[in-house]
C-alpha positions as CSV (number, residue, x, y, z in Angstrom):
1,M,-2.7,18.3,15.8
2,R,0.7,19.9,15.9
3,T,2.1,21.7,12.9
4,V,5.9,22.0,12.3
5,N,7.8,23.7,9.5
6,I,10.1,21.7,7.3
7,H,13.3,23.0,9.0
8,E,12.0,22.0,12.4
9,A,10.9,18.6,11.0
10,K,14.4,17.9,9.6
11,T,16.1,19.1,12.8
12,N,13.9,17.0,15.1
13,L,12.8,14.1,12.8
14,S,13.7,11.3,15.2
15,R,11.9,12.9,18.1
16,L,8.9,13.7,16.0
17,I,8.7,10.1,14.7
18,E,8.8,8.8,18.2
19,Q,5.9,11.0,19.1
20,A,3.9,9.9,16.1
21,V,4.5,6.3,17.0
22,K,3.0,7.0,20.4
23,G,-0.2,8.4,18.6
24,E,0.8,12.1,18.4
25,S,0.4,12.8,14.7
26,F,1.7,16.0,13.2
27,V,1.6,18.1,10.1
28,I,4.6,19.4,8.2
29,A,4.1,22.8,6.6
30,K,6.0,24.8,4.1
31,A,5.7,28.6,4.3
32,G,2.7,28.0,6.6
33,K,0.9,25.8,4.1
34,P,0.2,22.2,5.3
35,M,2.0,19.8,3.0
36,V,1.8,16.3,4.7
37,R,0.5,14.6,7.8
38,V,2.7,12.2,9.6
39,T,1.0,9.4,11.6
40,A,1.9,6.0,12.8
41,I,0.9,3.0,10.7
42,D,-0.3,-0.4,11.9
43,A,2.5,-2.8,11.0
44,P,1.4,-6.5,10.8
45,R,2.3,-8.6,13.8
46,A,4.7,-11.6,13.4
47,D,1.9,-14.0,14.3
48,Q,-0.6,-12.7,11.7
49,V,-1.6,-15.1,9.0
50,R,0.0,-14.1,5.6
51,R,-2.5,-13.7,2.8
52,L,-0.2,-15.2,0.1
53,G,-1.4,-18.7,-0.5
54,F,-4.4,-18.5,1.8
55,M,-6.5,-20.6,-0.6
56,A,-4.0,-23.3,-1.2
57,G,-5.6,-26.6,-2.0
58,Q,-9.0,-24.9,-2.5
59,I,-8.6,-23.9,-6.2
60,Q,-7.7,-26.1,-9.1
61,V,-6.2,-24.6,-12.3
62,P,-7.0,-26.6,-15.4
63,D,-4.1,-28.1,-17.4
64,D,-5.2,-26.1,-20.5
65,F,-5.4,-22.8,-18.6
66,D,-2.8,-21.1,-20.9
67,T,-4.8,-21.9,-24.0
68,L,-8.3,-21.2,-22.8
69,G,-10.2,-18.9,-25.2
70,V,-7.4,-18.9,-27.8
71,D,-9.9,-19.3,-30.6
72,A,-12.2,-16.5,-29.4
73,I,-9.3,-14.2,-28.9
74,A,-7.9,-15.0,-32.4
75,A,-11.4,-14.3,-33.8
76,L,-11.5,-10.9,-32.1
77,F,-8.2,-9.9,-33.5
78,A,-9.3,-11.1,-37.0
79,G,-12.3,-8.8,-36.7
80,K,-14.8,-11.7,-36.5
81,P,-17.6,-11.4,-33.9
């Protein structure tokens, strides 16, 4: 894996990012000490299923959801077991 110093990384950032996207990760070093590794990430494709709402219609929330356990919680705050 290639190591570049901070100055070189700042000067050639666009080129280095293009190389990382192609699979050529690199390390940025400061005074010869490795600081960070730059590597491409796998961005989700447009056709991937979104996770938000993936169980829609499969779960039912009771009407009294906001008040479930109110008595037990009040007892705990009052110091009652």
